[in-house]
C-alpha positions as CSV (number, residue, x, y, z in Angstrom):
1,M,132.6,91.4,86.6
2,D,129.5,90.0,88.6
3,L,128.4,92.2,91.6
4,W,126.6,89.7,94.1
5,I,124.3,91.2,97.2
6,R,123.4,89.3,100.2
7,S,120.1,90.6,101.8
8,Q,120.2,92.4,105.1
9,D,117.5,88.9,106.4
10,K,120.6,86.9,104.4
11,M,117.9,85.1,103.0
12,K,118.2,86.5,99.5
13,L,121.5,86.5,97.0
14,C,121.0,88.5,94.1
15,N,123.1,89.0,90.9
16,A,123.1,92.8,90.6
17,K,122.4,94.9,87.6
18,V,120.6,97.6,89.0
19,L,120.4,99.3,92.9
20,S,117.8,101.5,93.4
21,L,116.1,103.3,96.4
22,D,112.6,102.8,97.0
23,N,109.5,105.2,97.2
24,D,111.0,106.7,100.9
25,Q,114.1,106.4,99.9
26,T,115.3,104.1,102.9
27,G,115.0,100.6,100.7
28,I,117.4,99.7,98.4
29,F,116.2,97.5,96.0
30,C,118.5,95.0,93.7
31,N,117.4,94.3,90.2
32,S,119.1,91.1,88.2
33,C,116.9,91.3,85.3
34,E,114.3,93.3,83.7
35,D,110.8,93.9,84.8
36,S,113.2,91.6,88.3
37,Y,113.2,93.3,91.9
38,V,114.5,92.1,94.8
39,F,114.2,94.1,98.4
40,V,118.1,93.8,99.9
41,G,118.1,96.2,102.4
42,K,115.9,99.0,104.6
43,Y,117.6,101.6,106.6
44,K,116.9,104.5,109.1
45,T,117.3,107.9,106.7
46,K,117.5,108.4,103.2
47,E,121.1,109.2,103.6
48,R,122.3,106.6,105.3
49,A,120.9,104.3,102.1
50,L,122.9,106.4,100.0
51,E,125.9,105.8,102.1
52,V,125.0,102.1,101.5
53,L,125.2,102.4,98.0
54,D,128.1,104.5,98.2
55,E,130.3,101.9,100.0
56,I,129.2,99.3,97.4
57,R,130.2,102.1,95.1
58,C,133.6,101.6,96.4
59,H,133.9,98.2,96.3
60,L,133.3,98.1,92.8
61,V,135.7,100.4,91.9
62,N,138.5,98.6,94.3
63,I,137.4,95.1,92.4
64,N,137.6,96.6,88.9
65,D,141.3,97.5,89.9
66,K,142.1,94.2,90.6
67,R,142.2,92.1,87.3
68,D,142.1,88.9,88.5
69,S,138.5,89.3,90.1
70,Y,135.3,87.5,88.6
71,F,132.6,88.5,91.1
72,Y,132.3,89.9,94.4
73,V,129.7,89.7,97.1
74,Y,128.4,92.4,98.8
75,E,126.4,91.9,102.2
76,M,124.0,94.3,103.4
77,P,124.6,96.3,106.6
78,K,122.1,95.5,109.0
79,E,122.0,99.6,110.6
């Protein structure tokens, strides 16, 4: 199952292998392949950035429960 992430500005679509926070822990990067990071979202606080990662995790769990799903596109929330 593939997870695709659409960036906040709607200009990027990334096949996510790894999602990580930036150094100040308010921005989220998507790693689609080795040494290729794409910035996909920025939030006011670390707590909000972690909430967004939790939302993505919940979507992945729900999708894994559906056997017929091959891929999913998650759109990063504005705030």
